[in-house]
N, C-alpha and C positions, 0 to 999 in steps of 0.2 A: 209356810213356816219353816224354819231352815235353824234354829237353835236346838235341836234334840240330837244328842249324839249317845248313841245305843250302849260305846262302849264301856260306860258307866257302870250297863246291865246285864254286859256279855256272861253269858253260862249262867243267869240266875233260876228258876223256878219254871219262871213265865218260858225262855227259851228252849227249856227241858220239855214241856208238855207241847211246845209249839213245833219244836225241831223232831219231838221223835215221833209223832204224827206225819208231819212233810216226811220224813224218813220210811215212814210206812207208805206212804204213800208213789215215795218215788220206789221203791222197789215192788212193789205191785205194777206198777206201768211199765217196768220195764222186764216185766216177765216175758212178754211178749216181745219175741224177735222181730218187732216192727218200730223203726225211728219216732223216736215225738220230739216235741216241743215244749221245755218251760220258759215261763215268762214271770218277771217279777214287777212289781209295783216302786214299790220300795225297798232297795237291794242293799242299803245300807253300806260296809266294807265286810267283803268276802275274810279276814281273818284278825280275830283279836289276840293281842298279845295280854294275857294276864299277868304279865309282871309290868306292865305302863301305869301312868300316874292314874287314869282313868277306871282302869278294872279296879285299881287296889284303893282307892278312896272309901268303896264300900265293901269290895270283896264277896259280892254279891255272887259268884259262880261256888263259893265255898259252901252254899245251901242249898244250889242245883247242880249243877253240873257233875262238880268234885263228888258229890255223895255217889249219886247215880252210876259214875263211870266207877268207883271203887267197887260198887255195890252186886256188879256179875247178873242185874235179875235176867229170868227168860224173858222172852217178847224186847228187849233191850238191845239185843246182840247188835243187830246191823246199824243202828247209833251211833251205838258206844267205838263199833269198829270205825266208824268214819270219825270220831273225835282222835281217837287210836292213831287214825294215817297221819293226826298231824302233831301227833307227841311220841317221836320216836326213839324218844330218850326216854321213855317210861315213865316218865313225868307231864302231871295237866302245866302246860304252859302256853298253850296256846287252842282258842275256842272257834271252830270252823260256825262262822255265821250261814244263812241260807245260801246263798250262790255256791260258798264252797259244798258243802252237802250236795247240792246240786249238781256241782260239778264233781264230785264222787263217786254217784250213779252214775250217769250219763255214760253211754255208750259213742264209738265211734261216729257212729251217723246222724246221734241229738242234740239237738240244738237248744242253748240258751240265750233268750235274751232280757237282758238286766236294765231297768229303769232305776236312773238316783239324781236326783237334783241337786242336795248339797254339792257342791264344787268341790270342796277339800273330800269329800268321802266318794266320790266320781272317780276324781284323778287317781286316789287308791287303788279303787274298785278296776279300774284301767291296767293300770301297772301289774297289779296280781295275774290280769287273766293274757295279758299282753301276749304270750305265747300259745296259746290258747284258742286254735279257731273257730270251734266249735260256739264260741262266746263272742257276744255283740253286747258290749255296755255303752247307754246313751244316755246322756247327764240332760234328762226332759222330765216334766211330771207326767207322773206313773200312771195314773189314770189315762190320762191324754197317751202318752205314750205306748202300752196295752194294745188300747182300743185301736190305735191305726195299723198296729200288726196282725190284726184277728180279720180271718181266720188266717191262723199260720202256718210253714210248711217248713217239717212234716204239721199233718191236721191231726195230732193226736196228742194228748198230753193236758200239761193244767196250768194253774196261774196261781201267785203263792201273793194274797193282796196284806198287805202288813206294815200299815201308817202308825206314826206316833200317838194321834189320835190327840197330837196337842190342840189344836181347834177343834169346838164340840162341836163344829158344822162337817167334819169327816165321817162322822156315822151317817150322814145322809147323802155323803159322798159316795162311800162302799153299798149304800146302797140304789142309789144310779150308776153306780160305774156296773156292778153286776147285775143288773136288767138289762144293760147296755150289751155287754161282753157275751151273755148268755143266746141274747137274741144272735151276735157277731158269731159265734164259737159254739150254736147247742151241744156239740158233744165234748165241750173241754171237760177237765173235772178243776175245781176253784177250791181254795182253802182260803179261807177271813181268820185272822188272829186279832182278837181285842180282848184289851182289860178289863178284869173286874175293879171296879172304883166306884168309891158309896156314892156318887153322883147318879148312878146308876141308867146312863145313856148308853149303854150297851141291850139295856131292857127293851126301850124302843127302837136298836135297831134290828133285833130280833123282830119285834112284831110287826114292822114293815118290811121285811122280807117275806114271812108269815104273808103277809095281803096282798105279794104278788102272785105272778101265775107259776113263777120259779118251785120245782117239786123236786121231792129228791136232794134233802138240806139233813144232814146230819147234823150235830151238834154237841162238842166234847166240851164240859167245863170244870175245872177245879178249884178247889177255896183251901186255899194252904193257911191265912190268918182269919180270925173274925171279919165281921162284913165292917164294924167300928174301928178296927186298930189303925185305922189311916192310913192313905198309900194305895196304893194294888194291893189287893187282897186275894188276887185269883186270877185264872188264864183262861179263854173261851177260843176253840176253834169252831168254826164253821166250812162244812164240806159239802157242796153244792156237784154233783156226780159222784161218790167218793169209790172209787176202784175197788174191786173183791180182792182178800175178805176184812178192809178197813173194821169196819165195825166188830167184828170178831176178833182181830188183833188189840185195837182197844180194850174192848171189854176183859179180855183177858189179860192186859200188861199194864192198865193205869192204878188199880188197885195198891198193888206191889209198888208203883213208883212214888205212890202218895205215901204210902208208909215209910217207906225210902228218906222222901222229903223232907216230912212233915215232922216240928216237932209236937206238936197237941193234934187235936180232934182236926180233920180234915174231911172235904166233901167230893164224891167225885161223881157227877153227871153225865149219864149219855143218852142220847134221846133224839129220835126224829123229829126235826121242826118243822119238818112237812114231808109225809112218806112219797113215795113214786106216785 
């Protein structure tokens, strides 16, 4: 399905949760002086103009990145610096999507391979990166495209799996994808984002992953609103082969993030879905 447009939700609380953890992972992976590969199944566009019609419709960024960016919380510096790099005027005018965050952390010998099936989003993505030889943009199915490139060269790095979950079958697709990807690239790190919705299909996805042979799966979930509030009330991230010291960083940082973002009671969970 190609109707989803992330521009309406850019910079919301789920983006903050997802991209903060992504930034932590990329920071950890780039500590070693060895090149890495970064791959995405659903890239979207690289940059979101927060003044455009989509972002302004619901202004979800106001309760997400806008709050965090001004808070100056310990542990969020690297993520907020990546956002600041796109807002040199000192005002929050643009929000970097995950491809731009990956580009921010990428070094000279790193490689970025981005999949985006939506024709318009793919063209925007290609224009954005046209002068960066480290980045390859592919207009193709993300699951098929990433699997075709595994194991990548360089043979260390990570994959971000970030679908819209418009179709309920997407949850099973994610499980099937990660099982196959782990076979092809066992030493890669993987990050899977998912929305917390009242239908609870995300719980089934987690249970199915637990029943696979895949180990070393860390799970971070936040709940900003009550589960019966309607719509997305929380955000989840599964990290397979998480780089050190990701667990410690999330545990130290996420409570402060939630106290900044949530207006009422909030829930922060960090647990091993499948220990090593």
